[in-house]
ZADO-1210 file (C-alpha; in nm, 4 decimals, padded with zeros to 6 digits):
<atoms>
<atom x="14.2888" y="01.6102" z="14.1131" code="MET" pos="1"/>
<atom x="14.3904" y="01.3705" z="13.8357" code="ASN" pos="2"/>
<atom x="14.1380" y="01.1105" z="13.9509" code="SER" pos="3"/>
<atom x="13.8682" y="01.3803" z="13.9604" code="PHE" pos="4"/>
<atom x="13.9435" y="01.4860" z="13.6045" code="LEU" pos="5"/>
<atom x="13.9464" y="01.1288" z="13.4825" code="GLN" pos="6"/>
<atom x="13.6216" y="01.0448" z="13.6613" code="ALA" pos="7"/>
<atom x="13.4339" y="01.3559" z="13.5547" code="HIS" pos="8"/>
<atom x="13.5819" y="01.4258" z="13.2126" code="GLY" pos="9"/>
<atom x="13.2740" y="01.3003" z="13.0283" code="CYS" pos="10"/>
<atom x="13.0468" y="01.5098" z="13.2476" code="ARG" pos="11"/>
<atom x="13.2557" y="01.8185" z="13.1756" code="LEU" pos="12"/>
<atom x="13.2308" y="01.7505" z="12.8042" code="VAL" pos="13"/>
<atom x="12.8522" y="01.7185" z="12.8366" code="ALA" pos="14"/>
<atom x="12.8264" y="02.0427" z="13.0360" code="LEU" pos="15"/>
<atom x="13.0451" y="02.2305" z="12.7885" code="PHE" pos="16"/>
<atom x="12.8344" y="02.1020" z="12.4988" code="ALA" pos="17"/>
<atom x="12.5157" y="02.2051" z="12.6794" code="PHE" pos="18"/>
<atom x="12.6418" y="02.5596" z="12.7429" code="LEU" pos="19"/>
<atom x="12.7654" y="02.6142" z="12.3890" code="THR" pos="20"/>
<atom x="12.4462" y="02.4678" z="12.2450" code="ALA" pos="21"/>
<atom x="12.2463" y="02.7146" z="12.4518" code="GLY" pos="22"/>
<atom x="12.4422" y="03.0025" z="12.3035" code="LEU" pos="23"/>
<atom x="12.3836" y="02.8843" z="11.9472" code="SER" pos="24"/>
<atom x="12.0102" y="02.8167" z="11.9918" code="ALA" pos="25"/>
<atom x="11.9096" y="03.1811" z="11.9778" code="GLN" pos="26"/>
<atom x="11.8248" y="03.3643" z="11.6574" code="VAL" pos="27"/>
<atom x="11.9954" y="03.6971" z="11.5945" code="THR" pos="28"/>
<atom x="11.8721" y="03.9640" z="11.3525" code="PHE" pos="29"/>
<atom x="12.1604" y="04.1902" z="11.2499" code="THR" pos="30"/>
<atom x="12.0286" y="04.5027" z="11.0799" code="VAL" pos="31"/>
<atom x="12.2721" y="04.7089" z="10.8714" code="HIS" pos="32"/>
<atom x="12.1484" y="05.0637" z="10.8180" code="THR" pos="33"/>
<atom x="12.2521" y="05.4084" z="10.6970" code="THR" pos="34"/>
<atom x="12.1783" y="05.7186" z="10.9042" code="ALA" pos="35"/>
<atom x="11.9559" y="05.9620" z="10.7158" code="ARG" pos="36"/>
<atom x="12.0191" y="06.2650" z="10.9359" code="TYR" pos="37"/>
<atom x="12.2767" y="06.4047" z="11.1742" code="SER" pos="38"/>
<atom x="12.0988" y="06.3681" z="11.5081" code="ILE" pos="39"/>
<atom x="12.1375" y="06.2002" z="11.8499" code="TYR" pos="40"/>
<atom x="12.5129" y="06.1749" z="11.7955" code="GLY" pos="41"/>
<atom x="12.4884" y="06.0025" z="11.4577" code="TYR" pos="42"/>
<atom x="12.6074" y="06.1592" z="11.1306" code="THR" pos="43"/>
<atom x="12.4170" y="06.1565" z="10.8018" code="ALA" pos="44"/>
<atom x="12.5530" y="05.8786" z="10.5815" code="GLY" pos="45"/>
<atom x="12.7013" y="05.6859" z="10.8760" code="GLN" pos="46"/>
<atom x="12.6782" y="05.3068" z="10.8653" code="ASN" pos="47"/>
<atom x="12.5021" y="05.1872" z="11.1812" code="VAL" pos="48"/>
<atom x="12.4336" y="04.8281" z="11.2845" code="THR" pos="49"/>
<atom x="12.1640" y="04.7057" z="11.5244" code="PHE" pos="50"/>
<atom x="12.1283" y="04.3594" z="11.6757" code="SER" pos="51"/>
<atom x="11.8050" y="04.1973" z="11.7975" code="PHE" pos="52"/>
<atom x="11.8433" y="03.8610" z="11.9726" code="VAL" pos="53"/>
<atom x="11.5306" y="03.6494" z="12.0230" code="LEU" pos="54"/>
<atom x="11.4763" y="03.4620" z="12.3455" code="SER" pos="55"/>
<atom x="11.5282" y="03.0932" z="12.2739" code="ASP" pos="56"/>
<atom x="11.1993" y="02.9861" z="12.4317" code="GLU" pos="57"/>
<atom x="10.8707" y="03.1741" z="12.4065" code="LEU" pos="58"/>
<atom x="10.5253" y="03.0380" z="12.4967" code="PRO" pos="59"/>
<atom x="10.2118" y="03.1106" z="12.2977" code="ASN" pos="60"/>
<atom x="10.0995" y="03.4148" z="12.4958" code="GLN" pos="61"/>
<atom x="09.8416" y="03.6875" z="12.4257" code="ALA" pos="62"/>
<atom x="09.8077" y="03.8861" z="12.2068" code="PRO" pos="63"/>
<atom x="10.0068" y="03.6584" z="11.9763" code="SER" pos="64"/>
<atom x="09.8084" y="03.5258" z="11.6811" code="SER" pos="65"/>
<atom x="09.8765" y="03.3007" z="11.3843" code="PHE" pos="66"/>
<atom x="09.6488" y="03.3068" z="11.0813" code="ILE" pos="67"/>
<atom x="09.6726" y="03.2375" z="10.7088" code="ALA" pos="68"/>
<atom x="09.8430" y="03.5657" z="10.6253" code="TRP" pos="69"/>
<atom x="10.0209" y="03.6649" z="10.9460" code="GLN" pos="70"/>
<atom x="10.2558" y="03.5358" z="11.2163" code="ASN" pos="71"/>
<atom x="10.2415" y="03.7583" z="11.5223" code="PHE" pos="72"/>
<atom x="10.4617" y="03.7005" z="11.8263" code="TRP" pos="73"/>
<atom x="10.4156" y="03.9395" z="12.1164" code="ALA" pos="74"/>
<atom x="10.5000" y="04.0191" z="12.4745" code="GLU" pos="75"/>
<atom x="10.2351" y="04.2373" z="12.6368" code="SER" pos="76"/>
<atom x="10.3662" y="04.3086" z="12.9849" code="ASN" pos="77"/>
<atom x="10.6424" y="04.2384" z="13.2327" code="ALA" pos="78"/>
<atom x="10.4651" y="03.9319" z="13.3720" code="ALA" pos="79"/>
<atom x="10.5050" y="03.7493" z="13.0406" code="GLN" pos="80"/>
<atom x="10.8082" y="03.5774" z="12.8933" code="SER" pos="81"/>
<atom x="11.0308" y="03.8333" z="12.7166" code="PRO" pos="82"/>
<atom x="11.0482" y="03.8189" z="12.3390" code="LEU" pos="83"/>
<atom x="11.3917" y="03.9796" z="12.3107" code="TRP" pos="84"/>
<atom x="11.6916" y="03.8459" z="12.5011" code="ALA" pos="85"/>
<atom x="11.8897" y="04.1575" z="12.4169" code="THR" pos="86"/>
<atom x="11.8929" y="04.4578" z="12.1847" code="VAL" pos="87"/>
<atom x="12.2085" y="04.6519" z="12.0992" code="SER" pos="88"/>
<atom x="12.3462" y="04.8859" z="11.8355" code="GLY" pos="89"/>
<atom x="12.6325" y="05.1023" z="11.7159" code="THR" pos="90"/>
<atom x="12.6866" y="05.3862" z="11.9618" code="GLY" pos="91"/>
<atom x="12.4197" y="05.2652" z="12.2052" code="LEU" pos="92"/>
<atom x="12.5226" y="05.2468" z="12.5700" code="THR" pos="93"/>
<atom x="12.3669" y="05.0652" z="12.8643" code="GLY" pos="94"/>
<atom x="12.1963" y="04.7271" z="12.8803" code="ASN" pos="95"/>
<atom x="11.8610" y="04.6366" z="12.7290" code="PHE" pos="96"/>
<atom x="11.5834" y="04.5933" z="12.9852" code="LEU" pos="97"/>
<atom x="11.2619" y="04.4025" z="12.9295" code="ALA" pos="98"/>
<atom x="10.9356" y="04.5898" z="12.9895" code="ALA" pos="99"/>
<atom x="10.9044" y="04.7201" z="13.3445" code="SER" pos="100"/>
<atom x="10.5321" y="04.7918" z="13.3391" code="ALA" pos="101"/>
<atom x="10.2329" y="04.5591" z="13.3620" code="SER" pos="102"/>
<atom x="09.9679" y="04.7817" z="13.2097" code="ASN" pos="103"/>
<atom x="09.8926" y="04.5671" z="12.9073" code="GLY" pos="104"/>
<atom x="10.0632" y="04.7979" z="12.6583" code="SER" pos="105"/>
<atom x="10.2822" y="04.6258" z="12.3982" code="PRO" pos="106"/>
<atom x="10.6435" y="04.5983" z="12.5026" code="SER" pos="107"/>
<atom x="10.8008" y="04.3733" z="12.2401" code="SER" pos="108"/>
<atom x="10.6494" y="04.2615" z="11.9144" code="ILE" pos="109"/>
<atom x="10.7782" y="04.0657" z="11.6187" code="THR" pos="110"/>
<atom x="10.5354" y="04.0357" z="11.3331" code="MET" pos="111"/>
<atom x="10.5500" y="03.8890" z="10.9858" code="ILE" pos="112"/>
<atom x="10.2571" y="03.9754" z="10.7692" code="LYS" pos="113"/>
<atom x="10.1729" y="03.9316" z="10.4064" code="SER" pos="114"/>
<atom x="09.9704" y="04.2038" z="10.2393" code="GLU" pos="115"/>
<atom x="09.9078" y="04.2197" z="09.8661" code="SER" pos="116"/>
<atom x="10.1567" y="03.9364" z="09.8139" code="GLU" pos="117"/>
<atom x="10.4286" y="04.1244" z="10.0044" code="ARG" pos="118"/>
<atom x="10.6192" y="03.9588" z="10.2890" code="ASP" pos="119"/>
<atom x="10.7165" y="04.2175" z="10.5472" code="ASP" pos="120"/>
<atom x="10.8936" y="04.1884" z="10.8795" code="LEU" pos="121"/>
<atom x="10.8259" y="04.4281" z="11.1667" code="HIS" pos="122"/>
<atom x="11.0057" y="04.4613" z="11.5013" code="PHE" pos="123"/>
<atom x="10.9186" y="04.6591" z="11.8102" code="LEU" pos="124"/>
<atom x="11.1156" y="04.6789" z="12.1323" code="ALA" pos="125"/>
<atom x="10.9806" y="04.9378" z="12.3718" code="THR" pos="126"/>
<atom x="10.9042" y="05.0337" z="12.7297" code="ASN" pos="127"/>
<atom x="10.5272" y="05.0887" z="12.7575" code="PRO" pos="128"/>
<atom x="10.5732" y="05.3759" z="13.0045" code="ASP" pos="129"/>
<atom x="10.6064" y="05.7113" z="12.8281" code="LEU" pos="130"/>
<atom x="10.8829" y="05.8168" z="13.0660" code="VAL" pos="131"/>
<atom x="11.0383" y="05.4696" z="13.0916" code="GLY" pos="132"/>
<atom x="11.3730" y="05.3815" z="12.9360" code="SER" pos="133"/>
<atom x="11.4510" y="05.0499" z="12.7674" code="MET" pos="134"/>
<atom x="11.7889" y="05.0647" z="12.9394" code="GLY" pos="135"/>
<atom x="11.9742" y="05.2023" z="12.6368" code="LEU" pos="136"/>
<atom x="12.0928" y="05.5515" z="12.5470" code="SER" pos="137"/>
<atom x="12.1735" y="05.7041" z="12.2087" code="LEU" pos="138"/>
<atom x="12.5306" y="05.8242" z="12.1360" code="PRO" pos="139"/>
<atom x="12.4594" y="06.1757" z="12.2633" code="ASP" pos="140"/>
<atom x="12.3246" y="06.0372" z="12.5920" code="GLY" pos="141"/>
<atom x="11.9527" y="06.0655" z="12.5083" code="THR" pos="142"/>
<atom x="11.7704" y="05.7771" z="12.6847" code="PRO" pos="143"/>
<atom x="11.5925" y="05.5461" z="12.4442" code="LEU" pos="144"/>
<atom x="11.2351" y="05.4322" z="12.4952" code="ARG" pos="145"/>
<atom x="11.1640" y="05.2397" z="12.1771" code="SER" pos="146"/>
<atom x="11.3147" y="05.0962" z="11.8596" code="ILE" pos="147"/>
<atom x="11.0857" y="05.0089" z="11.5699" code="THR" pos="148"/>
<atom x="11.2043" y="04.8461" z="11.2491" code="ALA" pos="149"/>
<atom x="11.0149" y="04.7653" z="10.9299" code="SER" pos="150"/>
<atom x="11.1500" y="04.5582" z="10.6425" code="PHE" pos="151"/>
<atom x="10.9526" y="04.5489" z="10.3178" code="GLU" pos="152"/>
<atom x="10.9313" y="04.2471" z="10.0880" code="ASN" pos="153"/>
<atom x="11.1993" y="04.0435" z="10.2677" code="VAL" pos="154"/>
<atom x="11.1465" y="03.6842" z="10.1504" code="THR" pos="155"/>
<atom x="10.8757" y="03.4225" z="10.0969" code="ASP" pos="156"/>
<atom x="10.7734" y="03.3546" z="10.4558" code="PHE" pos="157"/>
<atom x="10.5363" y="03.0710" z="10.5394" code="THR" pos="158"/>
<atom x="10.2199" y="03.1049" z="10.7450" code="TYR" pos="159"/>
<atom x="10.1356" y="02.7734" z="10.9158" code="PRO" pos="160"/>
<atom x="09.8379" y="02.9178" z="11.1031" code="GLY" pos="161"/>
<atom x="09.9535" y="02.7744" z="11.4379" code="VAL" pos="162"/>
<atom x="10.2017" y="02.8855" z="11.7020" code="PHE" pos="163"/>
<atom x="10.5655" y="02.8058" z="11.6331" code="THR" pos="164"/>
<atom x="10.8482" y="02.9032" z="11.8634" code="ASN" pos="165"/>
<atom x="11.0070" y="03.2044" z="11.6872" code="PRO" pos="166"/>
<atom x="11.3584" y="03.0642" z="11.7308" code="ALA" pos="167"/>
<atom x="11.2523" y="02.7449" z="11.5524" code="ASP" pos="168"/>
<atom x="11.0610" y="02.9358" z="11.2859" code="TYR" pos="169"/>
<atom x="11.3379" y="03.1770" z="11.1892" code="PHE" pos="170"/>
<atom x="11.6027" y="02.9033" z="11.1911" code="ALA" pos="171"/>
<atom x="11.4616" y="02.8062" z="10.8516" code="ALA" pos="172"/>
<atom x="11.5375" y="03.1552" z="10.7192" code="TYR" pos="173"/>
<atom x="11.9041" y="03.1896" z="10.8111" code="VAL" pos="174"/>
<atom x="12.0647" y="03.4107" z="10.5474" code="GLY" pos="175"/>
<atom x="12.1194" y="03.7654" z="10.4237" code="THR" pos="176"/>
<atom x="11.8329" y="03.9698" z="10.2818" code="TYR" pos="177"/>
<atom x="11.8043" y="04.3070" z="10.1094" code="THR" pos="178"/>
<atom x="11.4646" y="04.4596" z="10.1953" code="PRO" pos="179"/>
<atom x="11.2899" y="04.6822" z="09.9463" code="GLU" pos="180"/>
<atom x="11.3790" y="05.0513" z="09.9634" code="ALA" pos="181"/>
<atom x="11.2800" y="05.3190" z="10.0445" code="PRO" pos="182"/>
<atom x="11.0147" y="05.1869" z="10.2822" code="TYR" pos="183"/>
<atom x="11.2441" y="04.9723" z="10.4951" code="SER" pos="184"/>
<atom x="11.3577" y="05.1810" z="10.7902" code="MET" pos="185"/>
<atom x="11.4379" y="05.1837" z="11.1593" code="LEU" pos="186"/>
<atom x="11.2887" y="05.4383" z="11.3990" code="VAL" pos="187"/>
<atom x="11.4223" y="05.5400" z="11.7397" code="VAL" pos="188"/>
<atom x="11.1895" y="05.6926" z="11.9997" code="VAL" pos="189"/>
<atom x="11.3452" y="05.8870" z="12.2904" code="PRO" pos="190"/>
<atom x="11.1999" y="05.8751" z="12.6410" code="VAL" pos="191"/>
<atom x="10.9036" y="06.1106" z="12.6717" code="GLY" pos="192"/>
<atom x="10.8021" y="06.0739" z="12.3061" code="THR" pos="193"/>
<atom x="10.4873" y="05.8913" z="12.1986" code="LEU" pos="194"/>
<atom x="10.5182" y="05.5868" z="11.9716" code="ASP" pos="195"/>
<atom x="10.4885" y="05.7120" z="11.6167" code="GLY" pos="196"/>
<atom x="10.6599" y="06.0349" z="11.7144" code="GLY" pos="197"/>
<atom x="11.0124" y="05.9080" z="11.6695" code="GLY" pos="198"/>
<atom x="11.2538" y="05.9876" z="11.3915" code="THR" pos="199"/>
<atom x="11.2911" y="05.7476" z="11.0931" code="PRO" pos="200"/>
<atom x="11.6620" y="05.7999" z="11.1322" code="LEU" pos="201"/>
<atom x="11.7924" y="05.4925" z="10.9526" code="PHE" pos="202"/>
<atom x="11.7380" y="05.3392" z="10.6102" code="THR" pos="203"/>
<atom x="11.7722" y="04.9607" z="10.6248" code="VAL" pos="204"/>
<atom x="12.0292" y="04.8264" z="10.3783" code="ASP" pos="205"/>
<atom x="12.0515" y="04.4625" z="10.4794" code="GLU" pos="206"/>
<atom x="11.9094" y="04.2156" z="10.7310" code="VAL" pos="207"/>
<atom x="12.1088" y="03.9096" z="10.8374" code="VAL" pos="208"/>
<atom x="11.9285" y="03.6252" z="11.0149" code="ILE" pos="209"/>
<atom x="12.1709" y="03.3950" z="11.1951" code="SER" pos="210"/>
<atom x="12.1786" y="03.1341" z="11.4684" code="MET" pos="211"/>
<atom x="12.3608" y="03.2307" z="11.7855" code="GLY" pos="212"/>
<atom x="12.3221" y="03.4579" z="12.0864" code="GLY" pos="213"/>
<atom x="12.5033" y="03.7809" z="12.1730" code="PRO" pos="214"/>
<atom x="12.8675" y="03.8040" z="12.0610" code="SER" pos="215"/>
<atom x="12.9686" y="03.8317" z="12.4286" code="ILE" pos="216"/>
<atom x="12.8046" y="03.5709" z="12.6577" code="PRO" pos="217"/>
<atom x="12.6474" y="03.6684" z="12.9877" code="GLU" pos="218"/>
<atom x="12.9109" y="03.6882" z="13.2689" code="PRO" pos="219"/>
<atom x="12.7870" y="03.3749" z="13.4484" code="THR" pos="220"/>
<atom x="12.7779" y="03.1696" z="13.1300" code="THR" pos="221"/>
<atom x="13.1196" y="03.3009" z="13.0288" code="PHE" pos="222"/>
<atom x="13.2644" y="03.2005" z="13.3665" code="ALA" pos="223"/>
<atom x="13.1196" y="02.8498" z="13.3346" code="LEU" pos="224"/>
<atom x="13.2512" y="02.8143" z="12.9810" code="LEU" pos="225"/>
<atom x="13.5963" y="02.9343" z="13.0879" code="PHE" pos="226"/>
<atom x="13.6017" y="02.6938" z="13.3808" code="GLY" pos="227"/>
<atom x="13.4904" y="02.4000" z="13.1690" code="CYS" pos="228"/>
<atom x="13.7471" y="02.4869" z="12.9015" code="SER" pos="229"/>
<atom x="14.0274" y="02.4950" z="13.1592" code="ALA" pos="230"/>
<atom x="13.9266" y="02.1617" z="13.3120" code="LEU" pos="231"/>
<atom x="13.8821" y="01.9984" z="12.9728" code="LEU" pos="232"/>
<atom x="14.2268" y="02.1236" z="12.8761" code="GLY" pos="233"/>
<atom x="14.3699" y="01.9657" z="13.1897" code="ALA" pos="234"/>
<atom x="14.1998" y="01.6358" z="13.1036" code="VAL" pos="235"/>
<atom x="14.3499" y="01.6384" z="12.7532" code="VAL" pos="236"/>
<atom x="14.6997" y="01.7232" z="12.8810" code="ILE" pos="237"/>
<atom x="14.6797" y="01.4544" z="13.1479" code="ARG" pos="238"/>
<atom x="14.5723" y="01.1911" z="12.8958" code="ARG" pos="239"/>
<atom x="14.8509" y="01.2865" z="12.6552" code="ARG" pos="240"/>
<atom x="15.1122" y="01.2573" z="12.9297" code="ARG" pos="241"/>
<atom x="14.9865" y="00.9170" z="13.0377" code="THR" pos="242"/>
<atom x="14.9391" y="00.7839" z="12.6839" code="ALA" pos="243"/>
</atoms>
């Protein structure tokens, strides 16, 4: 065992570094909001936080477009690479599922657009099927079909006019932002409700852009990290004893 640890210690260090780097490569949008109404298990005035984690790699896929006044990243159907790695929020239960339909309807969209010298940020995470769930349920158990968020006048975004991986793009905007009220809001759409028919339940107070994936790693990744940590610890202890 000791010879194995000594021989493979460097490889374990490399693997551990690779796994932790993978976790930190993703961009997370943490959205702090205030509930406007008492509905779906939320209470008016309640502070509610949502988290949107971008996939760390996204190809330039239709209908994405990049022009002088707009960056538009999109995922159109289940056959494409998912835009969101995960979506979560205060009181939400279940696990986020990528689009399950291949009918061409939008499933996940992130868009930055500049109109009249205003830099806005828009999110959409949805199941394109009217009766399809996105895998999450609201606090009262109502299955959730879509979450839409709009942030007005966030910051001075750039518009390169060419595709840029969203994780790389937003890494330049890590920080905390206070969008303009009262037009910055988050809308939840229950299963069976058309897009646009949801409730603008939350007023957005603050948006935090940070590097890093979900606060809890996926089970497989967590197991690998735990195993590597244990073996690396054994290597360190062994070296100290033999020093």
